[in-house]
N, C-alpha and C positions, 0 to 999 in steps of 0.2 A: 505492499500501499503506500504512496506517498507523504509528503507528508504536505498537507494545506497549506500557504500562511494565517496565522489566525486570525478569521476574523467574528469580531468583538461578540456581536450577537447571536455567532454561530458557533461556539466553540466556549467549555468549560471545559474550569480544574477540578478534578476531585483528591482531593485530600485522602489517602486512606491512612486511620487506625493512629494516630502519632499521637500518641499516651501515652504518660509515662509509664505502665507496668510492658510497656513495650521500648521501654530504652531501657539504655545498661543500668541496671540496681532496679531493676521495676519485676516484679512475679515471672513475667516470662521478655524475658531480655532479650534484642535482635540485635547481636556487634554493631555496634557504629550508627546503633539510632539515633540518637543524641546528631551524630556529623548530618545530618543530609536533615533538616533542619533546615537552619542558615537559606542554601538555596532551596530549599523549598521557598520560603517568606519573598526572597528576587523573581524564582517566576508566576508566581502571588502576580507579583504588582503587573501582568505582562495581559490578567484575567481580569477583563467584567463580570463576570460570571468562575463564583466560590462556592462545590459544597466541599461540605468535612463531613466523613464515613469514620462512625463516634463508634466499635464496639459497650452495650452494657449490657453484660448482663448480670442476670436477678441471683440471687445465693442461690446454693447448688446447681447452679445449671447441668447439665447433665450431659456436659461439656468436659465435666470438669473432675477430671480421675481420682477426688474427696468425696466426691456421689455415685463409688461401685465402687462399696468393699473391695476390698486382696485384689484390687489397681490403681495401674501408679501412674503417672502422667507420661505420656509416648506410648502406652499403648495401646490396640489399635479395635473398638470393639463393634459389634452389632446392635444397631440399634432400631429403629419401623422404617425407618429412611435410610440405611445403607452404613455403611463404612463409619468407625466417628474417630477417631483423633482425641483422642482426651490427652486434656492440657494441664499444665500447676488452673490452681486458679489462677483468673484479671480478671481487668476488667471491670468490674462487681459496680454494678449500678450506685449515686454516691460516695464512692472510696476518694484517696487522695488518686491510687495506680491509674481510674475508666478518669481519669485527667486531660481534657488534654494539656502537651504538651508548654508550658509555661513560655516559652521560648518562642511558642506557636504564634501569625504576628501576619493574620490575616482575620482585622474584625471590617477587611465588606465581607468576606461568605455572607452570602440570605439563607444560607440554610444550612442544619448540621442533624445530618440522617444518621440517627438510634437504632442497632443491627443488635443478634443476636438479644434481646429483651424477650422471647417466649423459653419458656422454661426449660422445656421440653425438648425442642430444635435449635440445636445451633449454628448462625451467619457472618460464613465470611466473605461474602461478597456486600456489595451495596447498596446492590439490585437483584437481588433472590436467597429467600432461605437457604437451610439444608437444604429440608424436603427436596429443592426442584420448584417446589409448585408457588407455596408466600412469598408473592411481589411483598416490595418494598413503597413501594410508586415512586421512585425514583424516576424510571423511568418516564414516567407519564407525568414527571415536573418535567426533567429537559422535553418534552418531546410541545409543554403550553408553554416551553418558554424558546423556544423553537430552535434550541442546539441542535443537531447534528454530528459535535464531532468531541471527544473528551478527551482528557488530556490524566494519564492519571501517577502521581504521587504517592509516598509512602511507604508501608512500615504493615504488614512485610510478604517481597516484593514473592518467593513461591506460595502465600495462600489467599491472603486475604487482599492484593493488587491484579493478582493474577482473575483465580474467579472474580471478581466486578471488572474485568477486563473484558474475560470470557463474556459475560452476559451483557455488556453493555455491544458489544460484538452481535449475541445474540437478541436482542434489541431494537440492531437495526443503526448504531453510530458504528458511529466512524470510529476503530478509538486508537489510543498510540499511549509506551510508559512511559517516559523519560525516565532514563535504567540508573541515571549518577541520582540521581532523587531518592531510590525507594532502597531498601537495604534487604536481608531476607534471611531464614533460620536457616537453610541449607538440611532440612531432613531427614537422614537418606536420601539424596540420593537430590531430593523436592527441587533444589530449584534448580539445576537441566532438563526440568523432566516440562519442568514451569513454562518455562522459553522456550520451548519445542510446539508444549502445543498451545502460549500462546500466539508463534508462528504459523501456529498448520491452521488459528482459530482466523488470518488476516488480521492480531493486533500490531500496529506496530511499531520496534521497540528503534527506541530515538535517544539521544542525551541532550543534554539542557541546550548546549550551546545553542543546538536549532530555537531554541525558542528567544534567547538571552540574546544571539547576533544582532 
């Protein structure tokens, strides 16, 4: 997919899960997750339309290893909607860990969309929950505003950013992931697999100078 010029009324920046629990020192830290924050702020200045996605789990969420006896983080179990990786408790709504990183400076963002709120269903994607049928409403929001192209940054590249990008494509949007404004967990080869899945789906993989130059 070729990289279009930024058209202010038709493009949006999606900022995925730049929250304390995904930053080094947090409960589910992504290596160097804090390093990308200044770059995300710079990129945000190039967009009139910015949407922030925020993991917002109730306590005892089904995706937490602590919710399942004799299970530990990163085990994979079967839930009614399919395979689920179990995570350390993270981004529990109302906690410091769930708050956006304090240095994230995107005051012109017009929407914060919270996901993972259903206690029984995980939600990596900002568009669809993990049952792959329950929508967040983000696609409709963007379409009603005339947006046809989204750029994605944030955490983690190989989970929430990837699934959001794939679902953006499935919903009919042009989608570009700004690789240097993301960081990955890279769990058992998940980064390489994510890159391949995005390429197959037609997600553009770019670097920030393509926008900032």
